[in-house]
C-alpha positions as CSV (number, residue, x, y, z in Angstrom):
1,M,8.6,-74.4,23.1
2,D,10.5,-73.1,26.1
3,A,11.3,-69.4,26.6
4,P,15.0,-68.6,25.9
5,L,17.3,-68.3,28.8
6,L,19.1,-64.9,29.4
7,H,21.9,-65.2,32.0
8,G,20.2,-68.1,33.5
9,M,16.8,-66.4,33.7
10,V,13.8,-67.2,31.7
11,C,12.3,-64.3,29.7
12,E,9.3,-63.9,27.5
13,L,9.7,-62.8,23.9
14,D,8.3,-59.3,23.3
15,T,5.6,-59.8,20.6
16,R,5.0,-56.0,20.2
17,M,6.5,-54.5,17.0
18,K,8.6,-51.4,17.2
19,P,7.0,-48.5,15.2
20,P,8.6,-47.6,11.9
21,R,11.5,-45.1,12.1
22,S,9.5,-42.5,10.2
23,Q,6.8,-42.4,12.9
24,I,9.5,-42.1,15.6
25,L,11.1,-39.2,13.8
26,E,7.7,-37.5,13.2
27,R,6.9,-37.8,17.0
28,R,10.2,-36.2,17.8
29,R,9.7,-33.5,15.3
30,L,6.3,-32.7,16.7
31,K,7.7,-32.6,20.3
32,R,10.5,-30.3,19.2
33,G,8.1,-28.1,17.4
34,A,5.9,-27.9,20.4
35,K,8.8,-26.9,22.6
36,E,10.0,-24.3,20.1
37,A,6.4,-22.9,19.9
38,A,6.2,-22.7,23.7
39,V,9.6,-20.9,23.9
40,A,8.4,-18.5,21.1
41,R,5.1,-17.8,23.0
42,E,7.1,-17.1,26.2
43,K,9.4,-14.7,24.3
44,E,6.4,-12.9,22.8
45,R,4.8,-12.6,26.3
46,E,8.1,-11.1,27.6
47,R,8.2,-8.6,24.7
48,A,4.6,-7.6,25.2
49,A,5.3,-7.0,29.0
50,A,8.4,-4.9,28.1
51,R,6.3,-2.9,25.6
52,R,3.6,-2.3,28.3
53,E,6.2,-1.1,30.7
54,L,7.7,1.2,28.0
55,A,4.2,2.5,27.2
56,K,3.9,3.7,30.8
57,K,6.9,5.9,30.4
58,H,6.9,6.9,26.6
59,V,4.7,7.3,23.6
60,L,5.2,4.3,21.4
61,V,5.8,4.4,17.6
62,N,3.3,2.7,15.3
63,P,5.4,2.2,12.1
64,E,2.3,1.3,10.0
65,N,1.0,4.9,10.6
66,L,4.1,6.6,9.4
67,G,4.1,8.4,6.1
68,P,6.0,7.0,3.1
69,N,9.7,6.9,3.6
70,R,11.9,6.7,0.5
71,S,15.1,6.2,2.3
72,Y,17.5,3.3,2.9
73,G,17.9,4.3,6.5
74,T,15.6,4.0,9.5
75,P,15.0,6.9,11.9
76,D,16.2,6.5,15.5
77,F,12.7,6.7,17.0
78,V,11.6,3.8,14.8
79,K,14.6,1.7,15.8
80,R,14.0,2.6,19.4
81,G,10.3,2.0,19.2
82,Y,9.2,5.1,21.2
83,Y,9.5,8.9,21.0
84,V,11.6,11.0,23.3
85,D,11.3,14.7,24.1
86,M,13.7,16.6,21.8
87,P,15.1,20.0,22.9
88,F,15.7,22.6,20.1
89,N,16.3,26.3,19.7
90,C,13.7,28.2,17.6
91,K,15.3,29.2,14.3
92,S,13.4,32.5,14.3
93,C,13.5,33.8,17.9
94,G,16.3,31.6,19.4
95,I,14.2,30.5,22.4
96,A,15.0,27.0,23.8
97,Q,12.0,24.8,23.2
98,V,11.1,21.1,23.6
99,W,9.4,19.0,20.9
100,T,7.3,16.6,23.0
101,E,6.7,13.0,22.4
102,T,3.0,13.6,21.7
103,Q,3.8,16.4,19.3
104,Q,6.2,14.1,17.4
105,K,3.6,11.3,17.3
106,W,1.0,13.7,15.8
107,W,3.5,15.0,13.3
108,Y,4.9,11.7,12.1
109,E,1.8,9.5,12.4
110,S,-1.3,11.7,12.0
111,A,0.0,14.5,9.8
112,K,2.2,12.0,7.9
113,G,5.2,14.4,8.1
114,D,8.6,13.4,6.8
115,V,10.3,11.1,9.3
116,W,13.6,12.9,8.9
117,A,12.1,16.3,9.7
118,I,12.5,17.9,13.2
119,A,10.9,20.9,14.8
120,V,12.7,24.2,14.1
121,L,10.1,26.9,15.0
122,C,8.4,27.5,18.3
123,R,4.6,27.6,18.3
124,P,4.3,31.5,18.3
125,C,6.7,31.8,15.4
126,R,4.8,29.1,13.5
127,K,1.6,31.0,14.0
128,R,3.3,34.3,12.8
129,E,4.7,32.5,9.7
130,K,1.2,31.0,9.0
131,A,-0.4,34.4,9.3
132,C,2.2,36.0,7.0
133,R,1.6,33.3,4.4
134,A,-2.1,33.9,4.6
135,T,-1.8,37.6,4.1
136,A,0.6,37.1,1.2
137,R,-2.0,34.7,-0.4
138,E,-4.8,37.3,0.0
139,V,-2.6,40.0,-1.6
140,H,-1.8,37.6,-4.5
141,L,-5.5,36.6,-5.0
142,F,-6.5,40.2,-4.9
143,G,-3.9,41.0,-7.5
144,L,-5.2,38.2,-9.7
145,A,-8.8,39.3,-9.4
146,A,-7.8,42.9,-10.3
147,K,-5.8,41.6,-13.3
148,R,-8.9,39.7,-14.6
149,K,-11.1,42.7,-14.0
150,N,-8.8,44.9,-16.1
151,A,-8.5,42.2,-18.8
152,D,-12.3,42.1,-19.3
């Protein structure tokens, strides 16, 4: 049998079969998925680079290390992703102080302090308050011991 003519030219019939539509769609889906994965990896690399640059300037927040937070809101430092130095005036002596990034990280992540709490006392006033509480505790325990002694 002769080959069919196409516009005056002889052409061979293609004996290859076209793959089923499902295979074509699957290949396209895989290609699209690979492209999306590559874009996602690139975005993740960019985010990691931005965090490294941020870490050079600030102390970063690790939300997993924060204490339990029973609030519907999210503190600013968590949204921001890093701590910033916070100026404050001491409640006791009125001296202007700065609550540093590292002090905040220790308070929120190591001591598991409340995420809505901020510094209100300077270090010397905190030490004085702590000493005052310790002496009050000693007086209280001494009084309890004397009470038990009198009861016996």
